[in-house]
C-alpha atoms as one frame of an Amber mdcrd trajectory, in Angstrom:
protein
 -38.236 -67.616-130.490 -39.639 -71.027-129.614 -40.397 -72.448-126.179 -41.776
 -75.607-124.590 -44.652 -74.227-122.527 -46.537 -75.686-119.556 -50.177 -74.577
-119.648 -51.641 -76.484-116.677 -50.576 -78.865-113.888 -49.575 -82.224-115.305
 -50.051 -81.134-118.918 -47.584 -82.085-121.608 -45.285 -79.269-122.637 -46.228
 -77.767-125.999 -43.941 -76.037-128.463 -44.976 -72.421-129.056 -43.625 -69.668
-131.258 -43.364 -66.328-129.480 -42.070 -62.862-130.194 -38.446 -62.410-129.169
 -38.433 -61.003-125.609 -36.840 -57.613-124.972 -34.551 -57.235-121.944 -35.565
 -54.541-119.487 -33.541 -52.503-117.012 -30.661 -54.611-115.701 -31.635 -57.622
-117.807 -30.093 -59.793-120.517 -31.586 -61.742-123.372 -29.836 -65.093-123.654
 -29.746 -67.342-126.713 -29.935 -70.776-125.127 -27.456 -73.426-126.233 -28.212
 -76.041-123.543 -30.588 -76.441-120.614 -30.393 -79.248-118.095 -33.507 -81.132
-117.012 -33.746 -81.056-113.226 -35.897 -82.950-110.744 -37.380 -79.577-109.807
 -38.668 -79.220-113.379 -40.703 -82.358-112.718 -42.145 -80.791-109.574 -43.144
 -77.749-111.634 -44.685 -79.818-114.433 -46.528 -82.080-111.990 -47.919 -79.115
-110.049 -46.193 -80.081-106.807 -44.898 -76.581-106.065 -47.159 -73.748-104.852
 -48.255 -70.623-106.697 -47.301 -71.626-110.230 -48.610 -69.080-112.713 -49.525
 -70.596-116.062 -48.364 -70.567-118.765 -44.740 -71.042-117.691 -41.577 -72.182
-119.466 -39.588 -74.562-117.206 -35.821 -74.934-117.097 -33.182 -73.424-114.810
 -29.867 -75.031-115.764 -29.234 -72.706-118.675 -26.078 -72.222-120.697 -26.143
 -69.706-123.505 -24.765 -66.578-125.135 -25.858 -63.048-124.358 -27.966 -61.921
-127.304 -28.930 -58.434-126.106 -28.461 -56.298-123.000 -30.924 -53.938-121.383
 -30.262 -50.485-119.909 -28.011 -50.424-116.874 -25.945 -53.533-117.734 -22.292
 -52.561-117.977 -20.200 -55.599-117.017 -21.651 -58.143-119.468 -21.895 -57.841
-123.234 -23.321 -59.669-126.253 -21.510 -62.854-127.190 -20.380 -63.762-123.674
 -21.237 -67.279-122.503 -23.168 -67.282-119.236 -25.111 -69.605-116.966 -28.584
 -68.827-115.675 -29.427 -70.646-112.406 -32.549 -71.348-110.317 -32.337 -68.165
-108.253 -33.460 -65.459-110.668 -34.019 -62.387-108.488 -34.234 -61.341-104.845
 -35.624 -58.211-103.209 -32.328 -57.185-101.593 -33.911 -55.572 -98.536 -35.771
 -58.181 -96.467 -34.090 -59.429 -93.299 -32.790 -62.535 -95.064 -31.225 -60.626
 -97.955 -29.745 -58.115 -95.524 -28.341 -60.949 -93.418 -26.549 -62.746 -96.249
 -29.279 -65.376 -96.748 -30.668 -64.326-100.109 -31.608 -67.951-100.719 -34.377
 -67.405 -98.122 -35.601 -64.072 -99.557 -39.228 -63.289 -98.741 -39.997 -62.200
-102.322 -37.784 -64.304-104.598 -38.151 -65.106-108.267 -37.013 -68.424-109.692
 -36.005 -69.301-113.239 -38.399 -71.768-114.818 -40.897 -71.482-111.940 -41.955
 -67.880-111.355 -40.243 -66.476-114.464 -39.841 -68.167-117.842 -36.864 -70.482
-118.066 -34.570 -72.245-120.456 -36.727 -74.873-122.188 -36.614 -72.394-125.061
 -34.398 -70.867-127.705 -34.213 -67.573-125.759 -34.951 -66.225-122.282 -34.581
 -62.981-120.349 -32.634 -63.011-117.082 -31.552 -60.503-114.455 -27.882 -59.819
-115.189 -26.967 -59.782-111.483 -27.960 -63.445-111.088 -26.076 -64.842-114.082
 -22.642 -66.455-113.954 -19.958 -65.832-116.610 -18.726 -69.262-117.725 -15.728
 -68.463-119.866 -14.923 -70.603-122.874 -13.656 -73.834-121.307 -15.909 -76.877
-121.520 -18.868 -78.055-123.583 -22.271 -76.366-123.189 -24.091 -79.666-122.656
 -21.629 -80.816-120.014 -21.795 -77.502-118.165 -25.592 -77.231-117.974 -26.137
 -79.627-115.014 -23.672 -77.605-112.944 -26.173 -74.721-112.836 -28.495 -76.482
-110.361 -27.548 -80.103-109.724 -24.029 -78.860-109.139 -24.888 -75.670-107.244
 -27.475 -77.200-104.911 -25.250 -80.241-104.570 -22.374 -78.026-103.485 -24.516
 -76.177-100.931 -25.740 -79.472 -99.501 -22.202 -80.864 -99.302 -21.001 -77.778
 -97.437 -23.983 -78.083 -95.086 -23.138 -81.754 -94.493 -19.916 -80.695 -92.762
 -16.360 -81.939 -93.007 -16.909 -85.610 -92.177 -14.919 -88.229 -94.050 -17.698
 -90.753 -94.718 -20.479 -89.236 -96.867 -23.630 -91.036 -97.973 -25.506 -89.955
-101.098 -29.129 -91.083-101.406 -30.306 -90.799-104.993 -27.397 -91.044-107.430
 -28.649 -88.911-110.290 -27.621 -85.526-111.648 -26.673 -83.947-108.313 -25.342
 -87.137-106.748 -22.867 -87.927-109.488 -21.485 -84.376-109.391 -21.222 -84.187
-105.600 -19.533 -87.586-105.468 -16.721 -86.232-107.642 -16.294 -83.164-105.442
 -16.272 -85.269-102.268 -13.680 -87.658-103.710 -11.532 -84.694-104.807 -11.718
 -83.479-101.197 -10.421 -86.847-100.016 -13.673 -88.198 -98.591 -15.177 -91.662
 -98.867 -18.470 -91.782-100.776 -21.257 -94.307-100.190 -23.926 -94.330-102.923
 -27.516 -95.397-102.250 -29.882 -96.094-105.162 -33.156 -97.806-105.902 -32.785
-101.520-105.358 -31.575-103.154-108.542 -30.400 -99.938-110.216 -27.148-101.460
-111.402 -26.474 -98.665-113.903 -26.453 -95.972-111.204 -24.398 -98.137-108.868
 -21.881 -98.844-111.611 -21.610 -95.118-112.334 -21.051 -94.441-108.629 -18.235
 -96.963-108.416 -16.653 -95.588-111.592 -16.587 -92.158-109.935 -14.758 -93.514
-106.894 -17.517 -94.530-104.489 -16.139 -97.038-101.987 -19.557 -98.719-101.736
 -22.815 -98.688-103.706 -26.042-100.418-102.764 -29.763-100.111-102.209 -31.168
 -97.373 -99.996 -32.444-100.013 -97.571 -28.991-101.549 -97.146 -26.666-100.837
 -94.236 -23.358 -99.288 -95.345 -20.140-101.010 -94.264 -19.191 -98.060 -92.025
 -21.244 -95.504 -90.076 -21.700 -92.304 -92.057 -20.576 -88.918 -90.796 -23.286
 -87.319 -92.931 -25.878 -88.296 -95.503 -27.356 -86.149 -98.278 -30.756 -87.053
 -99.698 -31.383 -85.986-103.293 -34.261 -88.327-104.092 -37.644 -86.713-103.236
 -38.663 -89.677-101.077 -39.535 -88.990 -97.453 -39.093 -92.644 -96.488 -35.341
 -92.209 -97.006 -35.055 -89.909 -93.981 -35.376 -92.645 -91.323 -33.050 -94.883
 -93.349 -30.418 -92.160 -93.505 -30.758 -91.373 -89.785 -30.095 -95.026 -89.004
 -27.007 -94.965 -91.230 -25.296 -91.935 -89.654 -23.178 -92.101 -86.515 -23.850
 -90.320 -83.246 -23.611 -86.587 -83.904 -24.052 -87.196 -87.623 -26.136 -85.074
 -89.955 -28.793 -85.818 -92.573 -29.294 -83.124 -95.221 -32.497 -83.043 -97.288
 -31.453 -81.324-100.499 -34.631 -81.206-102.594 -37.194 -78.436-102.955 -39.996
 -81.012-102.630 -40.230 -84.357-100.858 -42.999 -86.825-100.152 -44.162 -87.006
 -96.537 -41.618 -88.273 -94.030 -43.027 -91.275 -92.140 -42.993 -91.336 -88.351
 -39.845 -92.778 -86.816 -38.617 -93.567 -83.313 -36.862 -90.798 -81.445 -33.974
 -93.163 -80.785 -32.624 -92.780 -84.341 -32.545 -88.983 -83.973 -31.189 -89.009
 -80.432 -27.482 -88.723 -79.592 -27.286 -85.345 -81.303 -28.000 -86.482 -84.826
 -29.220 -83.567 -86.932 -31.841 -83.337 -89.671 -31.645 -80.203 -91.838 -32.821
 -78.968 -95.237 -31.273 -76.950 -98.046 -33.239 -74.168 -99.723 -32.223 -72.728
-103.079 -28.765 -71.184-103.444 -26.904 -67.918-103.131 -24.789 -66.208-105.746
 -21.774 -66.870-103.520 -22.546 -70.603-103.745 -22.363 -70.298-107.517 -19.072
 -68.443-107.582 -17.496 -70.837-105.076 -18.730 -73.985-106.782 -17.745 -73.011
-110.312 -14.185 -72.496-109.079 -14.223 -75.889-107.342 -15.724 -77.610-110.404
 -12.821 -76.389-112.525 -10.204 -77.323-109.923 -11.722 -80.775-109.350 -12.089
 -81.396-113.100 -15.751 -82.355-112.701 -17.128 -84.395-115.592 -20.884 -84.671
-115.978 -22.584 -87.688-117.513 -25.341 -86.434-119.805 -27.949 -87.581-122.288
 -28.851 -84.900-124.842 -32.357 -84.398-126.229 -33.544 -81.886-128.824 -35.787
 -79.203-127.320 -38.930 -80.621-128.894 -38.390 -83.895-126.989 -38.531 -82.232
-123.573 -41.537 -84.348-122.569 -39.598 -87.534-123.306 -36.676 -86.332-121.181
 -39.027 -85.517-118.286 -40.693 -88.928-118.547 -37.372 -90.750-118.476 -36.345
 -88.732-115.421 -39.648 -89.456-113.684 -39.335 -93.175-114.425 -35.740 -93.395
-113.192 -34.409 -94.377-116.615 -31.683 -91.743-116.849 -28.108 -92.242-115.721
 -26.562 -88.897-114.857 -28.395 -85.875-116.259 -30.601 -85.038-119.228 -29.896
 -81.875-121.223 -32.067 -80.168-123.863 -30.436 -78.657-126.942 -32.491 -76.060
-128.885
């Protein structure tokens, strides 16, 4: 097998040849056909997440075929197409797992962060945390659903049932969530970097009723706002944009520091909450919705060996939609 490997914080990924991994008890070996490039991969590469053990293979939006199964796997078999998401394993017995909040597990493992991920030709995954994908749809188009879609779905559910939804940061997650929200009959307001006409044009093409800069005031008060960009300065802007009793959802795993803001923009029962990871139930629910809503992802494909170029374009805000690596 071959993998793009991160050896140190901020280092360029390097292609390495490795022995094919063998699946252990309850595990699968997956031959990767596509792996999305997520903002979280940037946080891993840039050393912005804690306790990274090097070397590590990033990537957690994996689509592939089961290549081999380990002992104890009975419901999945070689040749099946599956998705491997961010949440790679949980302990199953801490208070959070026992209470239906496995996304907050005290001892979790994450694909592409604490266990090798999908920037590779093959990876090993726990069978319990993989999603059968069936045969409908293209591998490249499906890959962003495995995190941008899943975390986007969880954040949209957490935002509540309001009609007017603001999306701050119209990238991989934003363009998927906008389609779900429109399918649900909501009005979408897209906020981008000032002057990002490509992202604003994409938002309008997906049914957004308004698209503008993050500093702009939307034409109607928002019932909820979801922040996908890892920029803490967006929090006060979003709080000012939501109505009384509205909610601001921070959907990233990492964000720059939130600047101080006056209590008046939080008052009147506005809420500020965060989303952490996902549950397997989120995945099952979202994949059904994605099929029903006929979600279409906008992707730019890169060969595996150009993973560094894809990460740079994402970091520099030059991608529209999502980047996907193809081994």
